[in-house]
N, C-alpha and C positions, 0 to 999 in steps of 0.2 A: 632490486629496484625499491626505492623508498616512495611509497604512495601515500599521498594525503587525501583522506576522505572527508569531504566537506558535507556536513549533515545537519539538518534541523533537529536531530535526535541523537546526540552523543551518548545518551543513556536511554534505557527503555523504561518509561514510566507507565505506559499503557500499550495494549496490543494494537498495533497498526502495522501495515505492510512495510513502509519505509524504515521505521525504527528497527524491526526485527531483521529486515534485509541488510541494514548497515552492520549490525553485529555479525551476521553470518558472512557478509562480504569480507570484513576484517579478518575473521577467523580462517576463512578459506584461502584468502590471498596469502596470509601468513603461512598457511599450510603448504603453499606452492613456493615458499622461499622468499617472499617479499617482506619488507618492513612496512608496517602500516601505522599511520598516526591519524586520529580523528580530530576534526576541526568543527566547532559548533558552539551554540549558546551555553553559557555556564549554567549548570543545573541549579534548581532552587534548593533552599536549605533542607527541605524534607525529602529530597529526591536522592537516588543513588549517586555515588561518586563517579566521576568520569574516569576513563582509563588513564593510567599514569602516562605523562608526557603529552596529553591532549592539549591542543591549542584552543583556549576558551575565550569567548567574547562576552562582554557585559549584556545581560538580558533581563527582561521582565516577564512575569507570567501573563498568559493570554486568557482572560476570563471566559471568552467564548468557547474555548476548548480546554478542559482540564488536562494538565500534563504537558501542554505546549508552552515553550518559552520563546519570546520574540527577541532576536539578537540585534544589537546596534554596533556600528563600526568603531568600537572602543574596546580595550585600551590600545594605545599605540603599539605596544609590544606584540600584539596579535598579528601585526603586519610586517614584522621582521622577517628576514629570509628564513624559511622553515626547514631548508635542506632537502626539500622533496625533489624527486625526479619527474613527478607528474602529479597533478591534482585531479581527482575524480569527484566532481560535485554532485551530490544527491540532494542539494538544497533547493527547495521550491518556494521559499520566502526570499526576500531581498538579500538575504545572506549569500545568495548565488553570486553577488558582486565580488565577493572575496576572491573567487577563482581567477577572473580576468585581471584583478588587481595584482595577484601574484605573478601573472604572465607579463604584465606591463612593467612591474617594478623589479622582478627577479628572474625574468626569462624562463619561467617554468611553464611547460605546456599544460593545458587544462582541457578536460572533457567533462561535459555535464550530462546528467540524466534527468529527464523530465517525468515526474510522476503525478502531477495534478493537471486536470483539464478545467481551467478556471470557469469557462462559461457555464459548465454544469454544476460547479461546486460553490461558486462565489456567493450565490444568494443564501446559502446555508450558514454563512458567517454572521448573518443579520440576527439581532436579538428577536425573540418571539413576537413582541409587539410590532416590530417593523416588518418582520417576515409575512405577517398576515396581510399586508397591503400589496396587492398584486402589482400596481404600477411601480412601487419602490423595488420589488423583487426584479422586475424587468429592467429597471434602470441600473440596478446594481450588477446584474448579469451583463448588460450591455457595456458597463464600465470595464468589465473584466477583459473585454476584447482589446481595449486600449492598453491595459496592463500587460496582456499577452504580447502585444507588439513591442513593448519595452523589454520583455523577457527575450524576444527574438534578437534584440540588439545585444543583450548580455551574451547570449549564446554565440552570436557572430563575433564577439570579442574574444572568443576562445578558440579551441582547435578541434571541436567535434561535439556532436550531440547524440546521446543514446535515448531512444524511445523504446517502449515495450510492446507496441503493436504497430502494424502497418498503417492503420488509419491515422495515427498520430504523426507518423512520418510524412504522410501526404499533407496533413494539416500544417505542420511547420514549414514545409516547403512553400505552401501558399502564403505563409506569414513572412516569407522572405529570407529563410534560412540559407546561408551560403557556405557554412563549414561542413565537413564530412558528417554524414548521418548514418547511424547504425541502428538496426532493429534487433534488440537483444532482450529476451524475456528475463524475469527474475529466476534465479535457480532455486531448486528445492534443497532444503537443509537435510541431507540424508542422515546426519547424526540423530535427527528426530524422527524423520518420516520413513526410515527403514528399520526402526525399532520393532521388536516383536509386539504383537497385539496384546494389550493388557485386558483385565477383567471388564465385563460389560458395564459401562458407566451410566446407561440410561435407566430411567425409572422403571421398576419391575413391571408396572401395569402398561408400559408402552411396548406393545407386541412387536416382534420381529416381522418384517414384511410391510410395515406401515410407518417406519420411522423416517420422518423428514427432518433434516438438520440444516441450520444456517449458522455460520460462525463469522462474526464480525463485530465492530464497534457498534454500540447502540446509539447511533447518531442519526440526525434527521435526514442526511443525504443518502442513507442506506435504504430508505423506503421500506423499512421492516413493517410499518403499519399496513402496507399493501399486502404483505404475506399473510398477516392475520385476517384481513378481509377475504383473501383467496381461500384460506383454510375454512373459514366459516361458511362461505357462500357455495364453494364448488367442491372442496375436498371431502369434508366430513359427511355431507349427505350421500356421497357415493362410496366412500371408504370409512365407515363408522369407527374402525379400529385404528385409524391413522392418528399419528401424533406429530407435534411440531416442537422441536427443541431449538431454542435460540441461545447459543453459547456466546457470552460476551457481556460487556457492561458499557456504560456511557450515560450521557445526560438524558437520553430517552428511555432508559431501562425501566424506571418506574412507570412512566406513561404507557409503555407497551404492556406491562403487566396489568395495569388498570384497564387498558383497552381489551385485552383478552378476556377479562372478567365481564366487562360490559357487553361484549359480543356473546357471552354465554359459552365460550369455548375454553375457559380457564383450566378445566380438568384434563383437557387433551393438549395443553401447552405446558412447557417447562422452561424456566429461565434460570439455569444453574449458575449464572454469573460468569466472571472472568476466570479463565483457566490458564495455567502455565502452558507455554507453547509446546513443551515436551509431552503434555497430556493429549494434545489434539490428535495425534496419530490414532489413539484408541477411540476417541469420539468419532472420527471419520470411519474407522474400520468397522464399527458396530452399527453404523447408519445405513439406511437403505437408499436414500436419495438426498442430494444437496439441492436446495432451492434458493434462488436469488432474484431480486427484482431491482436492484440498484442500477441506475443509469449514469453514475458519475465515476466509473472506474477507468483509470488509464491502464490498469492491468487487472487487479483483483487476485491477490496472492491466495486467498482462501479457495478460489476456484482451482488453481494450480495444485494446491495441497490435496483437495478432495479427489481430483482426477488421478493424482499420483497414488493415492490410497485405494484406487479402484472403485470410487463412488460416482455414478453418473449424475449429471447436472441437469436441472430444469431451470431455465432463466430467460429473462427478456433479452432480445437482440439489441445490445446497446451500440452496436457498430464500432465498438472500441475494444477495451481489454477483455471483457468476458467473451464476446463473439470471436476474438482472435484466438482464444484457447479452446473453446468448445466447438467440435465439428458436428453440426446438426445432423441427427440420425445415426451418428457413429458412436459417440461417447456421451451423448446427452441430447437434449432438445432445446432449441431456441425459438421463441415466439416473437412475432413482430411487436415493436414498441409503438403501438397505436391505441385507439380508443377501446380495443377489445383485449388489451394486454392482460388484465386480471382474469378475464374469462378463459382466454387461451392458455395462460400459465396454469390456471387451475385444471383445465382438461388434460394438459400434458402431465401434470403431477398425478392425476388419477390414473391415466393410462400406464404410466410407469409403475405405480404402486400395484396395480392389478396384474402386471405381466412380469413375473419373477424371472423368466427366461431372458426377456428383453433387458432387464436390469443387469443380470449377470453378464450377458454378452457385452453390453455397453460398458460395464465396469472393467471387464478384461481389456477391452480396446482402449479405455481411458488410461489405464496403467501403462499399457504398451506405448501409446502416443506420447504420454508425458515423459517417458524415459528417453525418448528421441529428441525432445524439445528443451527440457529444463534440467537435465542431469548436470551436476556441478562441472564435470569435465567439458561439456559443450559450452556452457555459459562463461566460465572463467577464462577459457581459451579465447572466447570472443571479446571479453573485456581486455585481455592482454593485447590482442590485435588492435583494439580501438586505442589503446595507449601508444602503441607503436605508430599508428596513423597520426595521432596527435603530435608526437615528436617531429614527424616528417612535416606536418602542416606548419608548425612553428618555424622550422628551418626554412621552409619555402615562403613564409609570410612573417618575417621578423618584426619585432616591435619598432615602430617608427620614431617614437619620442624617446629621447635620452632619459633614463631614470634619474629623478632628482632635479630635472630641469624645470624652469618656470612653466613651460608648456605642459610637462608631465603632471605637475602639481595641479594646474588648473583643470586638466582633463580628468584627473582623479576626483577632484572635488565636484565638478559639474556632472560627470557621468556616473559616478559611483556613490560617493559619500552623502551628497545632498539628497538624491532620490531615495537612497536606502533609508536615511534618517527620517525624511518627511513621510514616506509611505508607511514605514513601520510605526511611526507615531500615530498616524491616522488610524491604522489597523488596531492598535492597542486601545485607542479612544473609542472606536466602535464596539470592540469586544467588551469593554468595560460596562456597556449599557445592558448586556445580556444577563437575564436572570437565570442562574444555574439551578434554581429549585432545590438548593441545599445539597446537590450532588457532591460527593467526595470520591477521590480515587480509591479503588479497591486495593487492599494490602496483599497483593499477589506478586511473586517474583516471576514475571512473564517470561523472561528470556533464559530461565534456568534450563540447563541441558540435562538429559536423562542420564542416570548413573550407568556406566558401562556394565554389560553383563557378559558372561562367557559366550552365551548363544549369539549375542549381537556381534561380538568381537571375532568369532570363529566362522560365522555363517552369514556372508553378505547376502542381502535380500534382492533378488532379481525380480521377483514377483511379490506383490503385497499380500500378506495374510489378511484376508478380509471376511467379514461375516457374510458377504454376498454369496460366496460359494457354498455355504453350508446348507 
C-alpha cells in the first residue's frame, strides 16, 4: 500500500510529539512493507532537507513558535494525483484541507488524526502583551470553538478520524462528527526506548530517590512555571534532597531558569536543554518520578515514554490525554484540576518520593500496562484497520461532484482554498506580533536514532532496565 502522510512537520526541527511521531510512523509503516511519502510545508533554508520524493507546499515561518512553518495551497503541482492508496493526515493546521481535496479530485480515501485541542491551546498563540489581557484570552479561546466546528466539517469530508483518547472521541461526536471514529494511542518507538540504559546523565549532586523529571518543550502551554512553584512550596520543604530536572528547550526556557533563581531553588533545579530523542531512554531510566502539570495535551507522548520506561507519573487530571494514559493509584497519581491543583500535586510528589516501594511497584505496573497499549504491533495494526475502514467508507460514500467540473472547482475554492488561505494569513499576522525574546532553535539532531549494539540486536527488551529497581 502506498500511504501519503500529511503532516505539519515533514522534518524535525524541534522536539514535539507530532513531528517525532510522523518520522516513527513513516519508518515503521515502511518496515511493515508499505511505501510511505510525506506531504507538508516546505522546510526553511536553515532546516533539514525533507525526505526524497516528499510533496512540499509553499510555506512561511511562524514567529510565535520557532521551527513551525505555515503552509499555503500552492504550488499547483502539489495537488496533482500523488499515486497514493490512502492519505493519513496528521495535520492540525489548515493544511488538513489537502486530504479531502485528494479525495474529491482523485478518489483517494483519507483518514485524519487530531492532535490539538484548540480551546485549551489557542490562547497560547497570542503574543505576551495580548496574552496578559484576560478578556482577550477568553475571546481567543472562544473563537477556537468556531474553528473546531470548521475542523469537524473537514473531517466529515474524509473517511475517518483517529483520536488518541476517549474524551476526544466524545468531544468530536458532540461537534457533529459523522465519519468512522477510531481511538488509537501513539506507539512507542522501540528502536529508542528498548535500548539498554546508558550512564547516569543527572547532575552528580542530584541524589537517587529524589529525582523528579519533566521532558517537554519549554512553552507557555506546558505550565512548567507551576512545577517550579510546587517544588518551592511543597516538595523541597518535605524532601530537601529532591531535585527537579527540566529536559527541553523553547521560548520559555530562559524565563523558567530565571524563575528558579528568583524562587531560590536554582541549586535544586537543572535545565540541561534539548536532548536527542535517542538519549531520553537513559534520562527516564535514571529518574525516580515524572511530574506534569500541563492541561493542554490531546495525548502527551512524554507520559507514554516515561511509563514505558518504568517511571511512575504524578500529574494533574486533565480529563484528556494524560488521564487516558495514567491509571490513578496503579502506575501513577492523578490529582484534580481545581483550585488546589498545586498543593495536591505537591503532596502526591512528596508521597511518591518518600515511598521507594510504592514507586518501584508503580513503575513495574507502568511498564507492563504500556506494553499492552502502545507497543508498535498493537498500534500499527490499528492504523491499518483504520485505512481499510476508510477505503470501505469511500466506496459506500463516493464523491458526488465530477472532478474538474465547474461545481467541483467552486466547491474546492469555497470550502478549501479560500478558508485555508485566509485563516493561515491571519495566523501568520498574529504570530508576527509576538516577541521571541531573542530565542533561537538549539542545534540538536532531535530525531537521530541510536547506533545499533550487539546487546540491543540480540536481546529484545521485554522489561525496561530502570534505576527504580536498584
